[in-house]
PLY file of the C-alpha trace (Angstrom):
ply
format ascii 1.0
element vertex 155
property float x
property float y
property float z
element edge 154
property int vertex1
property int vertex2
end_header
-8.96 7.51 16.60
-11.15 7.73 13.52
-13.61 4.96 12.75
-11.75 3.84 9.60
-8.47 3.54 11.50
-10.19 1.36 14.10
-11.50 -0.94 11.37
-8.02 -1.24 9.87
-6.59 -2.03 13.32
-9.29 -4.64 13.89
-8.56 -6.26 10.52
-4.84 -6.31 11.37
-5.58 -8.03 14.70
-7.77 -10.63 12.97
-5.08 -11.25 10.34
-2.40 -11.77 13.01
-4.74 -14.18 14.82
-5.25 -16.19 11.62
-1.48 -16.33 11.09
-0.98 -17.55 14.68
-3.61 -20.27 14.22
-2.13 -21.35 10.88
1.42 -21.40 12.24
0.41 -23.31 15.36
-1.53 -25.82 13.29
1.45 -26.44 11.00
3.76 -26.78 14.02
1.53 -29.37 15.70
0.89 -31.19 12.40
4.63 -31.47 11.79
5.24 -32.95 15.24
2.32 -35.37 14.90
3.59 -36.58 11.49
7.13 -37.09 12.77
5.79 -39.04 15.75
7.16 -36.54 18.24
3.81 -35.48 19.74
5.30 -35.23 23.23
8.04 -32.93 21.96
5.58 -30.13 21.07
5.91 -26.95 23.08
2.10 -26.93 23.25
0.64 -30.29 24.35
-2.03 -31.51 21.94
-4.79 -31.67 24.57
-4.21 -27.95 25.36
-3.89 -26.84 21.74
-7.62 -26.45 20.94
-8.60 -24.69 24.23
-5.58 -22.39 23.85
-6.58 -21.33 20.34
-10.24 -21.00 21.40
-9.27 -18.72 24.28
-7.05 -16.69 22.00
-9.90 -16.38 19.49
-12.29 -15.23 22.21
-9.77 -12.62 23.36
-9.31 -11.36 19.80
-13.09 -11.18 19.29
-13.62 -9.15 22.45
-10.75 -6.82 21.54
-12.15 -6.21 18.05
-15.64 -5.60 19.46
-14.25 -3.10 21.96
-12.25 -1.23 19.32
-15.09 -0.90 16.82
-18.42 -0.87 18.64
-17.99 0.50 22.18
-17.44 4.09 21.06
-20.46 3.90 18.74
-22.69 2.72 21.60
-21.56 5.48 23.95
-22.38 8.09 21.30
-25.95 6.79 21.15
-26.25 6.91 24.95
-24.92 10.46 25.02
-27.48 11.61 22.47
-30.37 9.88 24.26
-29.41 11.49 27.56
-29.05 14.93 25.99
-31.91 14.78 23.46
-33.86 17.46 25.32
-30.87 19.80 25.23
-30.33 19.20 21.53
-34.00 19.80 20.74
-34.00 23.07 22.72
-32.41 24.60 19.62
-35.75 24.18 17.80
-38.95 26.18 18.29
-41.59 24.38 20.41
-43.76 23.21 17.48
-40.83 21.79 15.54
-39.47 20.22 18.75
-42.75 18.34 19.24
-42.64 16.99 15.68
-38.99 15.86 15.97
-39.73 14.10 19.29
-42.40 12.07 17.49
-40.08 11.29 14.57
-37.29 10.07 16.88
-39.55 7.09 17.64
-39.71 6.28 13.91
-41.29 7.35 10.62
-44.97 8.18 10.79
-47.72 9.74 8.71
-48.40 13.43 8.64
-51.93 12.77 9.93
-50.60 10.91 13.00
-48.29 13.83 13.75
-51.31 16.11 13.53
-53.25 13.94 16.03
-50.35 13.56 18.49
-49.36 17.24 18.53
-53.00 18.41 18.41
-52.02 20.94 15.74
-54.48 21.77 13.01
-53.81 20.59 9.46
-52.23 23.87 8.31
-49.92 24.25 11.32
-48.78 20.62 10.97
-48.06 21.11 7.27
-46.15 24.37 7.82
-44.11 22.96 10.70
-43.10 19.91 8.70
-42.38 22.07 5.64
-40.02 24.31 7.70
-38.20 21.25 9.00
-38.00 19.85 5.47
-36.60 23.10 4.05
-33.83 23.05 6.64
-33.04 19.42 5.79
-34.10 17.95 9.13
-36.93 15.73 7.84
-38.03 14.04 4.61
-41.56 13.55 3.31
-42.58 10.74 0.97
-45.97 10.44 -0.65
-48.15 7.69 0.85
-51.62 7.63 -0.72
-53.41 10.85 0.16
-50.97 11.73 2.94
-47.21 11.72 3.52
-44.83 9.55 5.49
-42.54 11.85 7.43
-39.18 10.69 8.75
-35.92 12.16 9.95
-33.39 12.99 7.26
-30.33 10.78 7.01
-28.14 13.44 8.67
-30.55 13.83 11.60
-30.80 10.06 12.01
-27.01 9.83 12.25
-26.99 12.63 14.82
-29.92 11.53 16.98
-30.08 7.74 16.64
0 1
1 2
2 3
3 4
4 5
5 6
6 7
7 8
8 9
9 10
10 11
11 12
12 13
13 14
14 15
15 16
16 17
17 18
18 19
19 20
20 21
21 22
22 23
23 24
24 25
25 26
26 27
27 28
28 29
29 30
30 31
31 32
32 33
33 34
34 35
35 36
36 37
37 38
38 39
39 40
40 41
41 42
42 43
43 44
44 45
45 46
46 47
47 48
48 49
49 50
50 51
51 52
52 53
53 54
54 55
55 56
56 57
57 58
58 59
59 60
60 61
61 62
62 63
63 64
64 65
65 66
66 67
67 68
68 69
69 70
70 71
71 72
72 73
73 74
74 75
75 76
76 77
77 78
78 79
79 80
80 81
81 82
82 83
83 84
84 85
85 86
86 87
87 88
88 89
89 90
90 91
91 92
92 93
93 94
94 95
95 96
96 97
97 98
98 99
99 100
100 101
101 102
102 103
103 104
104 105
105 106
106 107
107 108
108 109
109 110
110 111
111 112
112 113
113 114
114 115
115 116
116 117
117 118
118 119
119 120
120 121
121 122
122 123
123 124
124 125
125 126
126 127
127 128
128 129
129 130
130 131
131 132
132 133
133 134
134 135
135 136
136 137
137 138
138 139
139 140
140 141
141 142
142 143
143 144
144 145
145 146
146 147
147 148
148 149
149 150
150 151
151 152
152 153
153 154
């Protein structure tokens, strides 16, 4: 099921829950006003815990529908990150591994990979030309981070 369909289903479930709460409240209010509290199908002392339990159930159901699949995708990528990065040459793979931890400066990449300045620049430039990373000016150096598409894929 696509993500947008799951959101629509979750909204439908929440709407039905709100209608149930509103209908139950009107039903109990009517019986309280007419003085027939004992005649309610739902006793008043069980009304609030019943609706609370129903709300908890609805909340868990909505969470499961929307977020569980998103979490498992992240786990899958983390477990298979090495396999995904095998598609890149070794130098580019080292840079992307650093960027998976978060944005960093070009000079820090140079220190961590132990590449010289030119090799670091060329490696990042190749990744940038293929749309895998973005560089933003930061003083005399650059902040390098994964592109939006790569972030969605890897994180």
